[in-house]
C-alpha positions in Angstrom: 222.1 -69.9 -14.8 225.0 -72.0 -13.3 227.3 -72.2 -16.4 226.8 -68.1 -16.7 228.1 -68.4 -12.9 230.8 -70.6 -14.3 231.6 -68.2 -16.3 231.3 -65.6 -14.6 234.0 -67.1 -12.0 236.3 -67.4 -15.0 236.2 -64.1 -16.1 237.6 -62.9 -12.9 240.4 -65.5 -12.2 243.3 -63.0 -13.2 241.8 -60.7 -10.6 241.2 -63.2 -7.9 244.9 -64.8 -8.6 246.7 -61.2 -8.0 245.1 -60.5 -5.2 245.3 -63.3 -3.4 249.0 -63.5 -4.1 248.9 -60.0 -3.3 248.2 -60.6 0.3 249.8 -63.3 0.6 253.5 -61.4 -0.2 252.1 -58.3 1.8 251.1 -60.9 5.3 249.3 -58.4 7.8 248.5 -59.2 11.3 244.6 -58.8 12.8 243.3 -55.9 13.0 246.3 -54.4 10.7 244.9 -56.0 7.5 245.2 -52.3 5.5 246.4 -53.8 2.1 244.4 -56.4 2.2 241.3 -54.8 2.8 241.8 -51.9 0.5 242.6 -54.5 -2.6 239.2 -56.4 -1.8 237.4 -53.3 -1.3 238.8 -51.5 -4.4 237.8 -55.3 -6.0 234.1 -55.1 -5.0 234.0 -51.4 -5.4 235.0 -51.4 -9.5 231.9 -54.3 -9.6 229.1 -52.1 -8.6 229.2 -52.8 -4.5 228.3 -50.1 -1.8 231.2 -50.4 0.2 231.5 -48.9 4.3 234.9 -49.6 6.0 235.4 -49.7 9.6 232.0 -51.7 10.5 231.3 -52.8 14.0 234.7 -50.0 15.4 237.7 -52.1 13.3 239.5 -50.6 11.7 239.9 -53.7 8.5 236.8 -54.6 8.7 233.8 -53.9 5.7 230.5 -54.3 4.6 230.1 -54.6 1.0 225.9 -54.6 -0.5 224.8 -55.5 -4.3 221.0 -55.1 -3.6 218.9 -56.1 -6.4 216.4 -53.8 -5.4 214.2 -56.5 -5.7 212.3 -59.6 -2.9 214.4 -62.3 -2.4 216.9 -63.7 0.1 220.4 -61.4 1.5 223.0 -64.2 1.0 226.2 -63.2 2.9 230.2 -64.3 2.1 232.6 -64.0 4.7 236.7 -62.7 3.7 239.1 -63.3 6.3 242.3 -61.9 5.1 244.3 -62.0 8.4 248.3 -63.1 8.6 250.0 -65.8 11.2 252.9 -63.6 13.1 256.0 -64.8 11.3 254.9 -67.7 9.2 252.2 -64.8 7.1 249.7 -66.7 5.3 249.5 -70.9 6.6 246.0 -70.7 7.2 245.5 -69.9 3.9 243.6 -66.8 4.7 244.4 -64.8 1.1 242.4 -67.5 -0.5 239.1 -67.2 2.0 239.1 -63.2 1.0 239.4 -64.1 -2.7 236.8 -66.8 -2.9 234.1 -65.2 -1.1 234.7 -61.7 -3.0 235.0 -63.1 -6.2 231.5 -65.7 -5.2 229.4 -62.3 -4.5 231.0 -60.3 -7.6 229.6 -63.7 -9.7 226.3 -64.4 -7.8 226.4 -60.2 -8.2 225.9 -60.5 -12.4 222.5 -62.4 -12.0 220.9 -61.0 -9.2 219.0 -58.4 -11.1 216.9 -61.4 -12.9 216.7 -63.5 -9.5 216.3 -60.9 -7.0 217.7 -60.6 -3.2 220.8 -59.1 -2.0 224.3 -60.1 -1.6 226.5 -58.7 1.6 230.4 -59.5 1.2 231.1 -58.6 4.5 235.3 -58.4 5.7 236.0 -59.8 8.6 239.3 -59.1 10.0 241.0 -61.0 12.9 240.2 -64.6 13.1 242.9 -65.7 14.1 242.9 -63.6 17.0 240.7 -61.1 18.5 237.4 -62.0 15.6 235.4 -59.2 14.4 232.9 -61.9 13.7 231.9 -62.0 17.3 231.3 -58.1 17.6 229.6 -58.4 14.0 226.9 -61.4 15.5 226.5 -59.1 19.0 225.7 -55.7 17.1 223.3 -56.8 15.0 225.4 -57.1 11.4 223.7 -60.3 10.2 219.5 -58.4 11.1 218.3 -59.9 7.9 220.6 -61.9 6.9 219.2 -64.8 5.6 222.6 -67.1 5.5 226.5 -66.8 6.4 229.0 -69.1 3.7 232.7 -69.1 3.9 234.8 -71.7 3.2 237.9 -72.5 4.1 241.2 -74.4 2.2 243.0 -77.1 3.3 244.6 -80.3 2.2 241.0 -82.3 1.6 237.7 -81.5 1.4 235.4 -81.5 4.2 231.6 -80.9 5.3 231.0 -78.3 7.7 231.4 -79.8 10.6 232.1 -78.1 14.5 234.5 -76.6 16.3 235.4 -75.9 19.8 233.7 -73.2 21.5 237.2 -71.0 23.9 237.5 -68.7 26.1 241.3 -66.5 26.1 241.9 -66.2 30.0 244.6 -63.7 31.2 246.2 -63.6 35.0 247.8 -61.5 36.0 249.3 -61.8 39.5 250.9 -58.6 41.5 253.0 -59.5 44.6 256.2 -57.7 46.0 259.9 -57.1 44.6 262.5 -57.8 47.3 265.9 -58.7 47.2 265.7 -62.4 46.6 268.8 -63.5 48.1 269.2 -60.6 51.1 265.3 -60.3 52.0 263.6 -63.0 50.7 261.1 -63.3 53.3 259.9 -58.9 52.6 259.1 -60.4 49.0 255.4 -61.3 47.6 256.7 -63.9 44.2 254.2 -63.1 41.7 255.7 -66.1 39.5 255.1 -68.7 41.7 251.8 -68.1 41.2 251.7 -68.3 37.7 253.6 -71.5 37.8 251.2 -72.9 40.8 248.5 -72.3 38.6 250.2 -74.1 35.6 250.7 -76.6 37.9 246.9 -76.6 39.2 245.7 -76.6 35.4 248.0 -79.8 34.9 246.5 -81.5 37.2 242.7 -80.3 36.2 243.2 -82.7 33.0 242.0 -85.8 34.1 238.7 -84.3 35.6 237.8 -82.5 32.3 235.9 -84.2 29.6 238.0 -85.5 26.3 237.7 -82.9 24.1 238.7 -79.6 26.4 241.9 -78.1 25.7 243.9 -75.6 28.0 246.9 -74.3 27.2 248.9 -71.0 27.7 252.1 -69.0 28.0 253.8 -67.2 31.1 253.3 -64.0 29.5 255.7 -61.9 32.3 257.3 -63.8 34.9 259.7 -61.1 36.2 263.0 -59.0 35.6 265.8 -60.0 36.9 266.6 -63.6 38.9 267.6 -61.6 42.2 265.0 -59.5 42.0 261.9 -61.9 43.3 258.7 -60.8 40.7 256.1 -58.8 41.6 254.1 -58.5 38.3 253.7 -61.9 36.4 250.9 -62.9 34.0 250.0 -66.4 31.9 247.6 -66.1 29.5 245.6 -69.3 28.4 242.9 -70.7 26.4 240.4 -72.9 27.4 237.8 -74.9 25.0 235.7 -77.2 24.5 233.7 -79.3 22.6 230.3 -77.0 23.8 229.6 -73.5 24.6 227.9 -74.1 28.6 230.1 -77.1 29.7 232.9 -74.8 28.5 231.8 -72.0 31.9 232.2 -74.9 33.7 235.7 -75.3 33.1 236.6 -71.6 33.1 235.1 -71.5 36.9 237.4 -74.1 37.4 240.3 -72.8 36.1 239.6 -69.1 37.9 239.7 -71.1 41.2 242.8 -72.7 40.4 244.5 -69.1 39.7 242.8 -67.8 42.5 243.9 -70.6 44.6 247.6 -70.0 43.6 246.8 -66.3 44.5 245.2 -67.1 47.8 248.7 -69.0 48.4 251.4 -67.1 47.5 249.7 -63.7 49.2 249.8 -62.1 45.7 246.8 -60.3 44.6 245.4 -61.6 41.1 243.2 -59.6 38.5 240.8 -62.2 35.4 240.2 -60.9 32.4 239.5 -61.7 28.9 242.4 -60.8 26.6 240.7 -62.1 23.1 237.2 -62.1 22.0 235.6 -65.6 22.8 234.8 -68.0 20.5 231.5 -69.7 20.4 231.2 -73.7 19.1 230.2 -73.7 15.2 226.5 -74.8 14.9 226.8 -75.6 11.3 222.8 -75.7 9.3 222.9 -79.0 7.8 220.8 -78.0 5.0 222.8 -75.4 3.8 226.0 -77.5 3.9 224.4 -80.5 2.0 223.3 -77.5 -0.4 227.3 -76.4 -0.5 228.7 -80.0 -0.8 226.3 -80.8 -4.1 227.6 -77.6 -5.5 231.1 -78.3 -4.8 230.5 -81.4 -6.9 230.0 -79.3 -9.6 232.3 -77.6 -9.6 234.8 -79.9 -9.9 235.3 -81.5 -6.8 233.9 -84.9 -6.8 235.4 -86.6 -3.5 233.5 -84.6 -0.3 234.5 -86.0 2.9 233.0 -85.9 6.6 233.1 -83.5 9.0 236.7 -84.2 10.2 237.2 -83.6 13.8 238.4 -79.6 14.5 240.4 -79.4 18.1 240.5 -76.0 17.3 237.4 -72.4 17.4 236.7 -70.1 14.7 234.8 -67.0 15.4 232.1 -68.0 12.7 230.8 -70.1 16.1 229.7 -66.6 17.5 227.6 -66.1 13.7 226.3 -69.0 13.6 224.2 -68.8 16.8 222.7 -65.7 15.1 222.1 -67.1 11.5 222.2 -70.2 9.5 226.2 -70.3 8.7 228.4 -73.0 6.6 232.8 -73.6 7.7 233.2 -76.3 5.4 236.7 -77.0 4.0 237.7 -77.7 0.5 241.1 -79.3 -0.9 243.2 -79.7 -3.8 246.0 -81.4 -2.7 247.3 -84.9 -2.8 249.2 -85.0 0.3 248.9 -83.5 3.9 249.6 -79.8 4.4 249.8 -79.3 7.6 247.9 -75.7 9.2 249.5 -72.6 10.1 252.8 -73.4 8.9 254.8 -71.6 5.7 254.1 -75.0 3.4 250.6 -74.3 3.6 251.6 -70.2 3.1 253.3 -70.9 0.3 250.4 -73.4 -1.7 247.9 -70.8 -1.0 250.0 -69.3 -4.0 250.6 -72.4 -6.4 248.8 -73.3 -9.5 246.4 -75.8 -7.2 246.0 -73.0 -5.0 245.4 -70.8 -7.4 242.4 -73.8 -9.0 240.7 -74.5 -5.9 240.0 -70.8 -5.2 238.2 -70.8 -8.6 235.9 -74.0 -7.5 235.2 -72.8 -4.2 234.4 -69.7 -5.4 231.4 -71.3 -7.8 230.8 -73.5 -5.1 229.9 -70.8 -2.9 227.9 -68.4 -6.1 226.5 -71.9 -7.0 224.9 -71.7 -3.3 223.7 -68.0 -3.2 222.3 -68.6 -6.6 220.4 -71.3 -5.4 219.4 -70.0 -2.0 217.7 -67.4 -3.4 216.0 -69.1 -6.3 215.0 -72.1 -4.5 212.3 -71.1 -1.6 211.6 -75.0 -0.1 215.6 -74.3 0.4 215.7 -71.7 2.1 212.6 -72.7 4.4 214.4 -75.6 5.0 217.6 -73.4 6.3 215.5 -71.5 8.1 213.4 -74.0 10.0 216.5 -76.0 10.9 217.9 -72.9 11.9 214.9 -72.1 14.1 214.3 -75.7 15.8 217.7 -76.0 16.3 217.7 -72.2 18.4 215.0 -73.6 20.8 216.9 -77.2 21.9 
């Protein structure tokens, strides 16, 4: 049967490559991926998937279902397709989208024989305001047994971990005044922002090594001769575990509160993007995928790489068994979020990786549906970990 799945992916290759390259040449930011969404959903519709666009009130998020109407597991494949500002598809989300869609379509060709259901989810805006967070919170993964996604990289690595993350905005409001003629009448909101940055820098030596705290001045005034009365700082705060992240976030908020007290500015605190949980890889599911990577032609599967990034599948991994491995065929280091990475997604090797990734994903979905002991092990591990 896996030989049939291999042939089904091969039969899709021109469509996969064309859609991948189209999305590369038409990069769209998060929640604005209308062209990518249309391409992927039309592809799925053409292969008899029932498609719903606008899931969880996100205009470019979608759900595509192929149901055998026979007993069996429900396997979900997650598509990403948002680009980065100025860089384009430097994170390879064009490849992620077509690998997942291709895997779902290939597996659908044997589903009436083996039973079960396939759900391909279009998870928009991973880079900024991840739709997976809303999907996890609003029950999209109810009655789904596993969630799979594969991310392009320079080397192949097992699914590992990611950092939990909160995106925090500090909005300081002061009082404008002439900066030379009457500075004593002003309240400097920019000073509060600067004090916040200095306080966060001082905090670094008092947190564990996994913590990352980095930010920008979003707004800091309009003219040098006017005391800034409106200033905004935005931070990403990250840590290896969500529980510890909450402690660090409270410390950072206290730094900003102190800056407001020191300057007399008013302070508003909010989350300007979704918060991401740390990824909890399901090892039984990961092991099955690793074996199928080798069957698809990727011989070397490296241990999980150390990650200091944050991904919204972390939230998914708390509600359903999930993996987020990295697959690569390039023989040199390519920095993520770079134009070099973007160009490789439409190279000959990039196209080769798409087929191998889609094949491994399809093989793994087949194993989950046909091997009841594998699914039981996956579910038991998830249950036990959830109770830790």
